[in-house]
N, C-alpha and C positions, 0 to 999 in steps of 0.2 A: 451483580457485583462481577469484576473481572474474573477471567477463567484462571485456572491454577497453571503454574509453570511446570514444564516438563522434568522428569528426573534426569540426573546426570552426574558426572563426577565433579569434585570441587575445583573452582578455579583458582590458580594460585594467588596469594595475597597481592602480588605485585601485577598480576594479570599477563604474565609472561606466557608466550605461545612456544610450542615445540618448533624445533628449527625447521622441520619439514614443511610446516605451514607458511614459511617465509621463503622458501625456495621457489624460484622462478617467479616472485612476486611481479617483477617489472613486465611480465608479459600479460598480467591481468590488470583490468581496470579497476580503480578504488572508488567507492562511493561511501557517503555518510548519510545515515538516518538519523534525525534529532527528534525525540519524541518529547512532545509537551503534554503532561498528563492532566491538564485541567479542563474542566467543562463548567459552563454556568448551570446546566441541568443534565441530568442523565435521560438519553432517548431510550424508549422502551424496548428497543431491540438490540441495544449495544452492550457487548461483553468485552469491549476493549479495556486496556488498563488505564482507566480515566477516574477522575476524583472530583466531585463538586466540593464547594467550600464547606458544606456540613459534613461530608465524610472525612474531611481532613481536620477538622476542629479538634484540637486537644490531642493530635496524634503526631506531633512533631514540630510545633511552634514555627520559628522562622525557617527551620530546616525545609518545611514543606510549603513555604510561602511563595506566591508567584513572583513578588518582588525580587527575591533573591535567585530565582531559577536561572536566568541567564547565565551567571557567574559560576553557579554550581555546575551546570552542563559543560561550560568552557573548562572546568577542571578535568572532566572526562576526556575532552578533546586532547588536552596536555598529557594525560595518561596515555592516550592512543598513540601519541608521537614517541613516548619512551617505549612502550610495547613494540612498535613497528620499527624502532630503531632508525638505521640509515636507509630504510625504505625510500627510494628515490621518487616514487610516484606523486604527481600532483592529483589532486581530487577531481574526478570527473563528474560527479553528480552529488548533489546534496538535496534531501528531500525532508522537510519538517513536516511532521504529522502529529497526530493525537488520537484523542482531546481535540482541544480547539486551540491551535497555535496562536490565533489572532485574538486571544484573550490577553495575551501579553502585549506590551507596547511594541510598536514597530521597531523602535531602537533596540529593544531586547533581542528580537529575532536578527537583527542586523549585527549585533554583537556576537552572538553565536556563530553566525557565518564568519565574522571576522577572526574569530579563534581559530577556525579551519584554514582560512586563508593564511594567517600567521604562522602556523604550526606546519602546514603541509603545502600551502600554495593552492590555487585552483587552476585547472587547465583553461586556456585561453577561450575555448568553447564550452565550458561547463555549464551543465544545466542545473539551474538553482530554483527549487520548487518550495512552495509552502501550501499546505491545506488552508482554507479560510471559511469561517461562518459568515455566510452574507451579512447577518445583522451586526457583525463585529467589525466592519471596515467601512471606510469612507474615502473620498478621493484623496485627501491629505495622507491617510494612513498608507494607501496603496502607492502614492507617489514616494513616500518614505522607504517603503520597501524596494521599489524600483531602483531609487538613486542608491540604496544600500547594497545592490548587487543581485536581488532576485530578478528572474526573468520568465518564470513560469509559476502560475497560480492555479489551484484547483479549488472550486467552490462546491461545498455540499448543497445540491439543489434537491435531490431525491425524488420530488413530485411537483408538478403544477397545481395540484387539486387540494384545496384546503382540508377536506375531509381525510385524505389520504395522509397528509402531513401530520393531522391531530392523532391518528392512529400510531404513527411513528414517533409521536412526542417531539417533533421538530417545531422549534420555535419561530423560524423565519416566515415572512409574510410571502405568498405568492408574487411572483413578479420581481422580488427583490434579487434573486440570483441572476436574472437576466440583466438587471440594471447594473449589477456589479461587474458583469462581462464588459460592458460599454465603459464602465470606470476604469477598469483595470487596462483596456485597450488605450484609453486617453492618458493613462499614466505611464505608458510606454512598454507594457508586457507583450513579449513576442509570442507567447503560448497560453493559452487559456483552456482549462478543462471544466467540465460540469459532470458531477457524479450524480447518477440516477439509481433509483432502486425500483424493481418491479416484483409483483406478486404480494403486495401488502393487501391483508384482509380488508374486504370492502372495495378494493380497487377494480374498475371494470376495464375491458379493452378499450373503450373510448377515453377513460381517464389515462391510460398509459399513452395512447396516441397523442392526447393533448400535452402531456409532459415532453414527449418527444419532439413535438411541433414547437413547444415553447423553447426547448433546449437549442434545437436547430436555429431557430429564428434569433436567439441571442447572438449567434456568430462566434461561438467557440471553434477551435481547431481541434478539439479532442473531446470524446464523449466516453465515460465509463458507465456501464450499465450492469448492475449486479442483481441477480435473484436474492430476494429477501430469505435468510437463513435464520430460523428461530432457535436461538441458543438457550439452552437450559439455564435456568437461574435468573433470566432477564424478566423484566417486567411484562413484556409482550408475551412470553411464554406462560407466565401465570395467568394472563387474561384469556389466553386460548384455553388453558387447562379448566379454567372456570367456566367456559362457555359463553364469555361475554363477546368475543369476536371469533370468527371461523378460521380455521387453518387452510391456507392456499395450497392446492395440490400440485404435483409436478407437471400435469398437463397443461395446466394454466400458465406454469412458468415457461414451459417449451413455446405455448403459443404466444406468449409476450416477446420472447426471445426473437421469434421469427418477425413479429411486427417490428422490433427495433432493428433488425437487420435490413428489412425491406426499406423502413423510412430513412435510416442513416444512410444507407447505400445510395438512394435517391437524391439525397442531399450532398453527396460527394464525399462521404465518410467511407473508409475501408477498414475492415477489421484486421488487426495484426496480432491480437491475442484474444481469446475466447470472449473476454467481457470489456474488450477495449476497441475504440474505433478512432482514426485519426484522418485528417484530410490530406496530410503528406507525410513522407517518411520524417521529415524534419519536426513535424508535430507529435511524434510518438514520445511515450514517457521513457526516457533513456534510463532513469533510475529503476523503474520496475524491471526494465530488460536486464539489468544487472542481476536482479533477483532470479528472473526466469532462466538466465543462462549461467547461473552458478558462479558468478564473478565474485570479487571480494567487496564487503561493505562492513563499517563499524557503525552499530547501532548505539548511540548514546542516549541515556535517559532511563528513567524506571522501566523495567520490563522490556526494554528493548533487546532485540536479538541481533547477533552479529555473525558474520562468516568469513574467514581468512583461511585460504588454502586447505579446506577440508576440516577446519577445527570451527564448530559453531557453539556459540556460548550466548546466555541470556542473563540480564541484570535482575537484581532483586526488585520486586514490584512496587513497594510503597516509597512515595518521594522522599519520607522522613529517613527511612533505612537507607535509601540511595545516598542522600545527601550526607548522612553520617559517616558511611563507609569512605567517601571521596574526603571528607573533612579530617579523617583519620589516616589519609594516605594509603587506604586500601582499595583494591579493584572492587567495584560493586557487583562483579559477577556472582550470579547465585549457582551456576553450574554450567557444564559444558559437555560435548561429546565430540569424539575423534571419529570422523566418518571414514569408513573403510571404502575400498574401490567399488565395492558392489553397492554400498549406500548411495555412494555418488552416480554410479550407472543408473540406478532405479530413480534417483531424483532427476536426473537428466531427462529420462523418458516422461517422468510425470509432469515436469515443467514444460519442456520444449514441445511436447506434443500439443500443447494449448497454443503455440505460435503460429502464425501463418506460414513460416518456413518448415514447421513440423521437426521431426526428429530422424536421424540418420537410421536406417534399417540395420546398420553394423552394430548398432548398441544392442539389438534384440538377440535373446538366446533362442534356441530351437523352438521352445514352446511359444515364445513370443512371435517368432517368425510365422508359426502355424497359425496363431491368432490374428496376426496382420493380414494373412492371405484371406481368412474368413471375414475380416472387417472390410478388406477391398471387395470382396464378392457381395457383401451386404450393403455395400454403398456408404460405408462409414469413412472410407479412405479415397483419396484422389487417385485416378489411375496414372496420369502423366507423371507427377513427382515420385510414384511408387516405382515406375519403370526407371527412373533415375536415381533409386537408392534411398528415398526419403518416404516416411509416412506422414502424411499431411491430411488433416481432417476435412471432410466435405461439410456442407451446411448441416447435414442430418448428423455427421459425426460431431459436430460441435454441441449438438443438443444431448449426446449421449457421451460426452468427452470422458467423464469419470469411469464409465463402464469400460470404454476402450482402453484407458490407461491400465485399469486392473488386469485385462487380458494380456497386453503387451508386455508388463513387467515379469510375468511368469518366466 
């Protein structure tokens, strides 16, 4: 089941933000994340806030139904307009994630986007992305999305090997994600991403190379590759605990990352964040860059997280409770925290160090500066950028990014 929400102070019933959160908003980009919490089945490794039909049965009736969801989410977009008041910003990015957004009709996703356009307006060059399960789309569906304003799509591929997909409980057939890339291009999508996972129990180096080759051969302009994290409470964690499948160790993850870097670089992809590669600057995921650079975004939907001007909040998790709050005219926020200057400094280091541009050394305190000099000597940071006042990870540093971050935030 999904992981628990963090603790925090209560969110006002009307969702109001402190005045300081809106100060200077015009200087920051604004994005929207729209969460669709439905899945046909639950993957064994997933602890996202998602629900199958069985899990929702008897727990909210029409309030939790897929058919009503687009209109319910549009209510939160209208709430966002009230909370942000006369904020003049047009929305720079929209990202529809889940769950499986493409379990909804294409028209539902377009209606959700329309609500943002009507309430806020979209920047002329706005990036509009949806995640998609390869088995839930066809050419007509993709064409409807493109005509409705979506210009970027991200397909969950995970692996090209059937036995690896089986361990992950992925339901699509090998080859289907690659076919979807071609169909998305034919529908007019400018940017297409494929998501991959490495380190699945039973996956070999050759399996991983085959997945990379299949992904590159499909012709996307963006690839995301994530190490499998086995979260407590998931089906895969239970299988590992029972000894049914082995746990993959960190050395294997490191080897697979190096294979990914080599193969993707050869194919013309360049890393711009530790787990993300793009064929050009235009192909980067601008929405994720909002997160990594601490900009403003409103997360709409059950369990979605938001951040505006140093205030972070999160919604109630269950679709029924979410819908009931909005129907009653209340914010669906479950809790929030007001970030201090120190919180924001630490988060900048944690997130921006993962980027190709790195993080300014001026953000580091004395202990962090000393740690950065050690990291430089150990080959974890690049010399040229360091001399220019930035901490930028080397390839070896990317393998140890979490450890480097822990040292630099001291």
